[in-house]
C-alpha positions as CSV (number, residue, x, y, z in Angstrom):
1,R,47.4,-96.7,294.7
2,G,44.0,-95.1,297.2
3,F,42.3,-92.5,298.2
4,E,44.3,-90.5,300.7
5,G,44.4,-86.8,301.9
6,T,47.3,-85.0,301.0
7,P,47.6,-83.1,297.7
8,V,49.2,-84.6,294.7
9,F,51.0,-81.7,293.3
10,S,51.4,-78.0,294.1
11,N,49.2,-75.5,292.2
12,L,50.1,-74.3,289.0
13,S,50.0,-71.2,289.3
14,M,53.0,-71.1,291.7
15,L,55.3,-72.8,288.8
16,Q,57.4,-69.7,288.1
17,P,60.2,-71.8,285.9
18,A,63.7,-69.2,287.2
19,F,65.6,-68.3,283.9
20,R,68.9,-68.1,283.9
21,C,71.0,-67.4,280.5
22,P,74.5,-68.8,280.3
23,P,77.3,-66.9,279.4
24,W,77.8,-66.5,275.9
25,P,81.9,-66.8,274.8
26,G,83.4,-63.7,273.5
27,A,86.6,-65.7,271.9
28,L,86.0,-67.4,268.7
29,K,88.4,-69.6,267.2
30,H,90.4,-68.5,264.4
31,G,92.7,-70.6,262.6
32,S,95.0,-72.1,265.2
33,G,94.8,-69.4,268.0
34,S,91.8,-67.5,269.7
35,A,90.5,-64.1,268.0
36,F,88.9,-61.8,270.1
37,H,85.3,-60.4,268.5
38,A,84.7,-57.0,270.4
39,S,80.8,-56.7,268.8
40,V,80.1,-60.3,269.9
41,F,81.4,-59.8,273.3
42,Q,79.0,-56.8,273.0
43,D,76.2,-59.0,272.3
44,D,76.8,-61.1,274.6
45,L,76.9,-58.7,277.6
46,L,74.1,-56.9,276.4
47,A,71.8,-60.6,276.3
48,M,72.8,-61.3,279.8
49,A,71.8,-57.7,280.9
50,A,68.4,-58.2,279.2
51,A,68.0,-62.0,280.3
52,F,68.7,-60.7,284.0
53,F,66.5,-57.5,284.3
54,A,63.6,-58.6,281.7
55,A,61.5,-60.6,283.9
56,S,58.0,-60.2,281.6
57,P,57.1,-60.0,278.1
58,R,55.9,-56.4,279.3
59,E,59.3,-55.2,280.5
60,A,61.2,-57.1,277.6
61,R,59.1,-54.6,274.9
62,H,59.9,-51.6,277.1
63,W,63.7,-52.6,276.3
64,C,63.2,-53.1,272.4
65,L,61.2,-49.5,272.2
66,V,64.1,-48.0,273.9
67,C,66.8,-49.5,272.0
68,S,66.7,-51.3,268.5
69,D,70.0,-52.9,269.7
70,F,68.3,-54.7,272.2
71,R,65.2,-55.4,270.3
72,D,67.7,-57.4,267.8
73,I,69.5,-59.1,270.9
74,F,65.9,-60.3,271.8
75,H,65.5,-62.1,268.4
76,S,69.3,-63.7,268.2
77,F,69.6,-65.1,271.5
78,D,65.6,-66.1,271.7
79,I,65.4,-64.2,275.1
80,W,61.6,-63.3,273.9
81,G,60.5,-67.1,273.7
82,R,62.1,-67.7,277.1
83,L,59.9,-65.4,278.9
84,I,57.2,-66.7,277.4
85,A,58.2,-69.9,278.6
86,S,55.1,-69.4,281.7
87,V,52.3,-67.1,281.0
88,T,49.1,-65.9,283.1
89,W,46.3,-64.9,281.6
90,P,45.3,-62.1,281.4
91,P,48.0,-60.3,281.0
92,S,48.9,-57.6,283.5
93,F,49.4,-55.2,280.6
94,K,47.3,-54.7,277.4
95,R,46.0,-57.4,275.5
96,S,46.4,-56.8,272.1
97,S,50.3,-56.6,273.3
98,A,50.0,-59.7,275.3
99,L,48.4,-61.5,272.1
100,L,51.2,-60.1,269.5
101,A,53.7,-61.1,271.7
102,L,52.2,-64.7,271.9
103,T,51.3,-64.6,267.9
104,K,55.3,-64.4,267.4
105,H,56.7,-66.7,270.4
106,G,53.9,-68.7,271.8
107,S,55.0,-71.6,270.5
108,K,57.7,-71.4,273.4
109,C,54.9,-71.3,276.3
110,T,54.8,-74.6,277.9
111,T,53.4,-73.4,281.2
112,L,50.2,-71.6,281.1
113,F,47.3,-70.0,284.4
114,V,44.5,-69.0,282.8
115,D,42.5,-66.9,285.9
116,G,38.7,-67.5,285.3
117,M,37.8,-65.6,287.5
118,L,39.5,-62.3,286.7
119,G,39.4,-62.3,282.8
120,S,36.7,-65.3,281.7
121,T,37.8,-68.1,280.1
122,D,36.5,-66.8,276.5
123,D,40.3,-66.4,275.0
124,I,41.3,-70.2,275.8
125,A,40.5,-71.2,272.3
126,S,43.1,-68.2,270.9
127,L,45.7,-69.2,273.3
128,A,45.2,-72.8,272.7
129,R,46.4,-71.9,268.9
130,L,49.0,-69.4,269.6
131,C,50.4,-71.8,272.2
132,P,50.3,-75.0,271.3
133,S,52.8,-76.5,273.6
134,V,51.4,-76.1,276.8
135,R,52.5,-79.4,279.0
136,E,51.5,-77.6,282.2
137,L,48.1,-75.5,282.3
138,E,45.6,-74.6,285.1
139,V,42.4,-72.7,284.3
140,T,40.3,-71.3,287.4
141,G,36.9,-70.3,287.7
142,I,35.3,-72.3,285.3
143,G,31.6,-71.5,285.3
144,S,28.2,-72.5,282.8
145,E,29.8,-71.7,279.8
146,G,32.6,-74.2,280.2
147,V,35.9,-74.4,278.6
148,D,35.9,-74.4,274.2
149,P,36.5,-77.9,273.0
150,F,38.8,-76.8,270.6
151,A,41.6,-76.3,273.0
152,W,41.7,-80.0,273.9
153,D,42.0,-80.8,270.1
154,I,45.4,-78.8,270.4
155,W,46.6,-79.6,274.1
156,G,45.0,-83.3,274.4
157,R,48.9,-83.8,272.3
158,T,50.8,-82.1,274.7
159,L,49.6,-81.9,277.9
160,K,51.1,-83.6,281.1
161,R,49.9,-81.7,284.0
162,L,46.0,-80.0,284.0
163,S,44.3,-78.1,286.8
164,L,40.4,-77.5,286.6
165,S,38.7,-75.3,289.5
166,F,35.2,-75.3,288.7
167,F,32.7,-72.8,290.2
168,Y,29.3,-72.7,291.0
169,D,27.2,-69.1,290.3
170,A,24.0,-68.2,292.1
171,I,22.9,-67.3,288.8
172,D,24.3,-68.9,286.2
173,G,24.2,-72.1,288.4
174,P,26.5,-75.3,288.3
175,P,29.4,-74.7,285.9
176,A,29.9,-77.1,282.7
177,L,32.1,-79.6,285.0
178,R,30.8,-82.8,283.1
179,E,30.5,-81.5,279.3
180,V,34.2,-79.9,280.1
181,L,35.7,-83.0,281.6
182,F,34.0,-85.5,278.8
183,V,35.7,-84.1,276.0
184,M,39.1,-83.8,277.8
185,V,39.5,-87.1,279.1
186,E,39.0,-87.8,275.1
187,Q,41.5,-85.6,273.8
188,C,44.4,-85.9,276.3
189,H,46.3,-88.6,275.2
190,E,49.3,-87.6,277.2
191,L,47.9,-86.5,280.3
192,E,49.5,-87.7,283.5
193,E,48.3,-85.2,286.2
194,L,44.9,-84.1,286.5
195,R,43.7,-82.0,289.6
196,V,39.9,-81.2,290.3
197,A,38.5,-78.3,292.4
198,G,35.4,-76.8,293.3
199,L,33.4,-80.1,293.7
200,D,31.1,-78.2,296.6
201,W,27.5,-79.1,295.0
202,S,25.8,-82.2,295.4
203,T,26.3,-83.6,291.9
204,A,30.0,-82.2,290.8
205,R,31.5,-85.4,292.5
206,Q,29.2,-87.9,290.5
207,G,29.7,-85.8,287.4
208,C,33.7,-86.1,287.8
209,L,33.8,-89.6,288.1
210,A,31.6,-90.2,285.8
211,A,33.9,-88.6,282.9
212,L,36.9,-90.7,284.6
213,A,35.1,-94.0,284.1
214,K,34.9,-93.1,280.0
215,Q,38.1,-94.7,278.1
216,G,40.4,-92.1,277.8
217,L,43.5,-90.5,279.5
218,P,45.4,-93.9,278.8
219,K,49.0,-91.9,281.0
220,L,47.0,-90.5,283.9
221,G,48.4,-91.9,286.8
222,R,47.6,-89.4,290.0
223,M,44.6,-87.0,290.2
224,Q,43.4,-85.0,293.1
225,L,40.1,-83.8,293.9
226,L,39.0,-80.6,296.3
227,G,36.1,-79.4,297.5
228,A,33.1,-79.8,300.1
229,E,31.6,-82.9,297.7
230,A,35.0,-84.2,297.1
231,S,35.0,-87.4,299.1
232,P,33.6,-90.4,297.3
233,T,31.1,-93.0,299.0
234,T,33.2,-96.9,299.5
235,Q,31.3,-97.8,296.2
236,E,32.4,-95.1,294.1
237,Q,36.2,-95.7,295.1
238,A,35.9,-99.4,294.6
239,D,34.4,-98.6,291.3
240,L,36.7,-96.2,290.2
241,S,39.5,-98.5,291.5
242,A,37.9,-101.4,289.5
243,I,38.2,-99.0,286.2
244,R,41.6,-97.3,286.8
245,P,43.3,-100.1,289.1
246,D,47.1,-97.8,288.7
247,L,45.5,-94.4,289.3
248,Q,46.5,-92.9,292.5
249,V,43.7,-90.6,294.3
250,Q,43.9,-87.6,296.8
251,V,41.2,-86.3,298.5
252,A,41.1,-82.6,299.9
253,V,37.8,-81.7,301.4
254,R,37.4,-78.1,302.9
255,P,34.5,-77.7,305.1
256,M,32.8,-75.1,303.6
257,P,31.2,-75.1,299.7
258,N,33.0,-72.6,298.0
259,L,29.4,-70.8,296.2
260,D,28.6,-67.9,294.7
261,W,25.3,-66.8,296.8
């Protein structure tokens, strides 16, 4: 318990779960002996080849377009689901194709990274609907538009680790930090680890701590605050410790704020 200067957990965008497809037997039991089925063995080889070479949904789609056998193999061995376990948004390929893949297999996604600076956060509600089983989520570039509250209605039942990075804009002003955090605290009942970055304006930390003072997040055990204004006062530390005595808080203060002037 207490405030330290070391990070709680690594950046979620670095979490790229390795996918290794175990070999499937080509010999099947038949009566008292074993019968070798060439067709099954061929499917096994195709599945292992697809699992090895298809590193992204885009590559998987190309494989399926080239050969109908691969399309069948991807469905039979659930390779689509394994490739979509970790998703980065916006996609590096056509958005409509990515949405189609998530429509079919989004329930297999457990790790999601949304780059709000690159593609805005407008798709978060759609992503929540298509990927309802996300356990680890990182959202960057959250501005004055905030995050659609609908997302927390869905992800509040599954999220274990959450990283939110806010961004102060010279034209739009401060991001909707209070609005996002207050709703999130009420909805995310399973959350265990929280990272809040971009606390770079004068009232950012107070807004964050005010949200944590609300009832909610019953399983939260670790939190990281990051930004030029992230370091709490002695009184704020005492108040938070009184409200959440089991919460471990780490603070990382950067010398210069990340503001868009």
